[in-house]
C-alpha positions in Angstrom: -8.4 57.9 23.8 -9.1 61.2 22.0 -10.6 64.2 23.8 -13.0 66.2 21.6 -14.5 69.6 22.5 -17.2 71.0 20.3 -18.7 74.5 20.4 -20.7 77.0 18.4 -24.2 75.6 18.2 -27.3 77.6 19.0 -30.5 79.1 17.7 -30.6 81.0 14.4 -33.2 82.2 12.0 -33.6 80.8 8.5 -31.0 82.3 6.2 -28.6 82.9 9.1 -25.1 81.6 9.8 -23.3 79.7 12.5 -19.8 78.5 12.9 -19.0 75.2 14.7 -15.6 74.4 16.2 -14.1 71.1 17.3 -10.8 70.7 19.0 -9.2 67.3 19.4 -6.3 66.1 21.4 -3.5 65.2 19.1 -3.2 65.1 15.3 -5.7 63.3 13.0 -6.0 61.9 9.5 -9.5 63.3 9.0 -11.8 65.6 10.9 -15.4 66.4 10.1 -19.0 66.5 11.1 -22.1 64.4 11.1 -25.6 65.3 12.3 -28.7 63.7 13.6 -32.3 64.9 13.7 -35.0 63.4 16.0 -36.2 60.2 14.5 -33.5 60.0 11.9 -30.2 58.2 11.7 -26.9 60.1 11.9 -25.8 61.4 8.5 -22.6 62.6 7.0 -22.2 66.4 6.6 -18.6 67.1 5.7 -15.0 65.9 6.2 -11.6 67.3 5.6 -8.4 65.3 5.4 -4.8 66.2 6.3 -4.1 66.5 2.5 -6.6 69.4 2.4 -9.2 67.4 0.4 -12.7 67.9 1.6 -16.1 66.2 1.0 -19.6 67.5 1.5 -23.1 66.0 1.6 -25.1 67.1 -1.4 -27.6 68.8 1.0 -25.0 71.3 2.3 -22.8 71.9 -0.8 -22.5 75.6 -1.5 -23.8 76.6 1.9 -21.3 74.9 4.3 -17.5 75.2 4.3 -15.2 73.0 6.3 -11.7 74.0 7.3 -9.0 72.9 9.7 -6.1 74.3 11.7 -3.6 71.6 12.2 -1.5 73.7 14.6 -4.5 73.7 16.9 -5.9 70.2 15.9 -9.2 72.0 15.3 -11.8 71.7 12.6 -14.4 74.4 11.7 -17.7 74.2 10.0 -19.0 77.5 8.6 -22.7 77.2 8.0 -24.4 79.9 5.8 -27.9 80.2 4.5 -29.2 77.8 7.1 -32.5 76.1 6.6 -35.0 74.6 9.1 -34.0 71.2 7.7 -30.5 71.8 9.0 -31.8 71.6 12.6 -30.0 68.7 14.3 -27.4 67.7 16.8 -24.0 68.1 15.1 -21.3 65.7 16.1 -17.6 66.1 15.5 -15.8 63.1 13.9 -12.1 62.5 14.3 -10.3 59.8 12.4 -6.7 58.7 13.0 -4.3 55.8 12.5 -3.1 54.0 15.5 -0.4 51.3 14.8 -1.9 50.9 11.3 -5.5 50.7 12.4 -8.0 53.4 11.5 -9.8 54.6 14.6 -12.9 56.8 14.7 -14.1 59.0 17.5 -17.2 61.1 18.0 -17.8 64.2 20.2 -20.8 64.7 22.5 -22.6 66.9 20.0 -23.8 70.5 19.8 -27.4 71.5 19.1 -28.2 73.6 16.0 -31.7 74.9 15.7 -32.9 76.9 12.7 -36.2 78.5 13.4 -38.0 81.8 13.1 
């Protein structure tokens, strides 16, 4: 079982910035974030792999930056120029291989609210 600790959510005005952090127990193949707004399904936000390759949802490209510190098994999501549409619960996603099988874990989530 993977332990995941998320932090960094909060209330911010439109155009503001927040930085989310997610620390996982042990190493991982991929680390990233998804988000879910009320009444909507969870959606992909960003992912970064151990190779350094990263992917972003079109809605956040150019505004969000994902990075990872493998020494700390931690992934960060720097969110700039936030919009009200970014309001959601953000969930950390950890992917690792266990005896050849890909396992996926989710954190408990951290609330991000963008409002004036």
